[in-house]
C-alpha atoms as one frame of an Amber mdcrd trajectory, in Angstrom:
protein
 104.729 140.074  30.887 105.451 140.423  34.635 106.472 136.666  34.599 108.987
 137.506  31.717 110.321 140.359  33.989 110.593 137.881  37.021 112.580 135.514
  34.839 115.051 138.252  33.493 115.518 139.480  36.841 116.389 135.980  38.132
 118.709 135.476  35.372 120.377 139.081  36.119 120.794 137.990  39.700 122.292
 134.773  38.725 124.882 136.584  36.467 125.929 138.980  39.111 126.345 136.040
  41.560 128.426 134.315  39.039 130.658 137.222  38.350 131.197 137.882  41.954
 131.924 134.126  42.521 134.407 134.030  39.543 136.102 137.114  41.005 136.848
 135.330  44.221 137.621 131.929  42.617 140.673 133.797  41.044 142.034 134.242
  44.651 145.200 132.477  45.136 147.488 131.814  48.044 149.734 135.025  48.462
 147.034 137.455  47.406 146.884 140.654  49.357 143.810 142.619  50.039 143.177
 146.041  51.520 140.236 147.791  52.743 139.813 151.421  53.992 137.544 151.886
  57.208 138.760 154.524  59.832 142.365 153.360  58.797 143.516 150.983  55.979
 143.057 147.355  56.769 145.496 144.551  54.978 145.436 140.835  54.908 147.072
 138.010  53.082 145.956 134.664  52.154 147.927 132.051  53.474 145.931 128.870
  52.395 142.720 128.331  50.699 140.394 125.173  51.875 138.414 124.146  48.611
 137.169 120.825  50.162 133.662 122.346  49.518 133.840 123.763  45.914 130.843
 125.971  46.465 131.979 127.685  49.656 135.928 127.686  50.030 137.471 129.001
  53.283 140.125 131.578  53.021 142.791 131.482  55.809 144.504 134.931  56.124
 146.887 136.836  58.369 145.841 140.308  59.095 148.274 143.280  59.747 148.146
 146.275  61.900 146.066 149.045  60.369 147.874 151.856  58.864 147.022 155.552
  58.454 148.019 155.617  54.594 147.130 153.308  51.814 149.705 150.445  51.738
 151.631 149.276  48.772 152.596 145.741  48.360 156.125 146.864  49.488 154.574
 148.180  52.558 152.971 144.912  53.397 156.514 143.427  53.825 157.137 145.932
  56.595 153.689 145.884  58.357 153.483 144.018  61.809 151.013 141.056  62.160
 148.042 141.858  64.301 146.292 138.596  63.833 148.311 135.320  63.246 145.233
 133.377  61.593 141.775 134.665  60.486 139.228 132.013  58.821 137.269 134.023
  56.171 134.477 133.225  53.895 133.489 134.399  50.488 130.996 136.653  51.866
 133.474 138.262  54.251 136.087 138.785  51.646 133.681 140.433  49.300 132.748
 143.152  51.897 134.569 146.157  50.556 138.249 144.171  50.330 140.219 145.038
  47.193 143.073 142.861  45.687 146.334 144.784  45.925 148.544 142.099  44.523
 150.219 138.854  45.159 153.256 138.165  47.321 155.083 135.120  48.384 154.069
 133.820  52.094 156.590 133.880  54.567 157.259 131.203  57.288 156.237 133.859
  59.853 152.934 134.615  58.129 152.221 130.776  57.706 152.852 130.150  61.319
 149.486 130.983  62.703 147.662 128.755  60.136 150.063 125.824  60.805 149.271
 126.219  64.710 145.600 126.579  63.938 145.873 123.081  62.036 147.970 121.410
  64.784 145.149 122.077  67.252 142.234 121.525  64.941 143.063 119.315  62.036
 146.180 117.262  63.039 145.972 114.960  59.788 146.202 118.201  57.758 148.541
 119.561  60.079 150.990 116.620  59.541 150.419 116.773  55.822 151.254 120.513
  55.444 154.408 120.121  57.407 155.618 117.067  55.771 155.282 114.871  58.703
 153.544 111.320  59.419 150.783 111.213  61.925 151.944 107.914  63.178 155.397
 108.892  63.841 154.256 112.291  65.731 151.702 110.340  67.759 154.596 107.619
  68.477 157.009 110.379  69.752 154.149 111.896  71.851 153.568 108.452  73.556
 157.108 108.034  74.172 157.193 111.275  76.130 153.909 110.353  77.853 155.232
 106.885  78.945 158.456 108.595  80.332 156.370 111.337  82.177 154.307 108.654
  83.737 157.156 106.517  85.031 158.687 109.559  86.711 155.294 110.476  88.117
 155.320 107.139  89.826 158.675 107.936  91.194 157.368 111.146  92.473 159.496
 113.357  90.162 156.509 115.535  89.594 158.323 118.553  88.007 160.110 116.374
  85.293 156.924 114.584  84.726 154.889 117.728  84.155 157.594 118.911  81.616
 157.583 115.657  79.725 153.685 115.969  79.468 153.834 119.327  78.190 156.502
 118.132  75.684 154.093 115.265  74.705 151.285 118.000  74.121 153.581 120.251
  72.199 153.906 117.208  69.827 150.215 116.101  69.886 147.868 118.921  71.421
 144.912 116.696  71.555 146.473 114.154  73.879 143.755 114.079  76.416 145.486
 111.653  78.732 148.496 113.718  79.132 146.200 116.716  79.965 144.393 114.795
  82.439 147.543 113.629  83.985 148.746 117.191  84.590 145.519 117.995  86.052
 146.036 114.886  88.637 149.454 116.233  89.484 148.169 119.675  90.030 145.434
 118.323  92.215 147.873 116.099  94.590 149.805 119.448  95.070 146.645 121.306
  96.023 146.538 123.551  92.898 142.752 122.839  92.330 142.004 126.059  90.346
 145.131 125.071  87.893 143.540 121.457  87.906 140.303 122.883  86.894 141.730
 124.796  84.029 143.541 121.665  82.827 140.376 119.405  83.008 138.542 122.097
  81.068 141.150 122.060  78.482 140.412 118.326  78.258 136.580 118.701  78.355
 136.808 121.086  75.368 138.483 118.645  73.430 136.427 115.634  74.120 133.671
 115.549  76.860 134.841 112.746  79.312 133.593 111.205  82.451 137.010 111.243
  84.133 137.788 114.957  83.572 134.192 115.933  84.597 134.400 113.924  87.706
 137.530 115.204  88.961 136.657 118.769  88.055 133.785 118.176  90.510 136.200
 116.780  93.081 138.647 119.835  92.678 135.461 122.156  93.517 134.661 120.035
  96.532 138.222 120.401  97.822 137.945 123.899  97.226 134.753 124.089  99.207
 132.715 125.177  96.405 129.913 122.644  96.987 127.383 123.777  95.063 129.450
 124.186  91.779 130.642 120.772  92.521 127.084 119.240  92.913 126.034 120.928
  89.568 128.994 118.829  87.844 128.336 115.561  89.460 124.482 116.134  88.515
 125.490 116.661  84.780 127.710 113.577  85.075 124.814 111.397  85.925 123.068
 112.569  82.746 125.785 112.740  80.463 127.512 109.500  81.471 125.052 107.123
  82.531 127.545 104.102  82.549 129.287 106.246  85.328 126.121 106.990  87.160
 126.890 105.229  90.441 130.121 107.258  90.930 128.353 110.626  90.113 125.207
 109.860  92.132 127.301 108.796  95.379 129.041 112.357  95.211 125.745 114.093
  94.482 124.367 112.370  97.692 127.290 113.342  99.788 127.336 116.760  98.752
 123.718 117.459  99.267 124.153 115.991 102.900 127.050 118.676 103.426 124.679
 121.324 101.942 121.852 120.298 104.320 124.141 120.255 107.298 125.661 123.568
 106.441 122.239 125.000 106.084 121.004 123.853 109.372 124.164 125.196 110.893
 123.635 128.657 109.454 120.063 128.876 111.221
């Protein structure tokens, strides 16, 4: 008998899950959801990724909370608080209630498009009706022009063009690194470090890590530099000699400083 109850319980749980899934599965782009906490929260779905059928990702824009329960008409006048918020089924089922459906405006869609541009460039091109090859060709043209200007010592103009290249293709690591090199040459080491961090966040590379260490060395932050060069020896064994050379030099500097301080 207990076995039968277990089976019935499992069936009942499965039915509840199915019903919940069916409710969320009916969500479409433009659906507006509201939820009451201390204030009324509101969001609108601007895109739905269903690449994995069992667990779609909802991309939403979220509005500034309001004291009173918003209507669909009110949604049009609410200020956008969060331009892009990826949500799971689990999040959307936590007290959110569907208010209705509205057309997604370009302003509401902009945060999602920007997210794609920096995280899924192929999909960004597809969504915006552009061709990846043409975008990259355009970014490369800006890059080559920037490089030529840099060789001519026209650094301000070069920086502008490198940034234009990045505006087209945000994951253009070579452009980011060259911006960092110009900043280094002008003694702007912290700004250069920030640029190298950007490069490393996109794709860890020996060049960015090495020259980030050089920036810390120029700033006199030898222990921070030493740590980076030691990391480089492990992460990039093919460049071990270059990193090891700096490790040895910095260890000597630190030892000399320690002796001088006694």
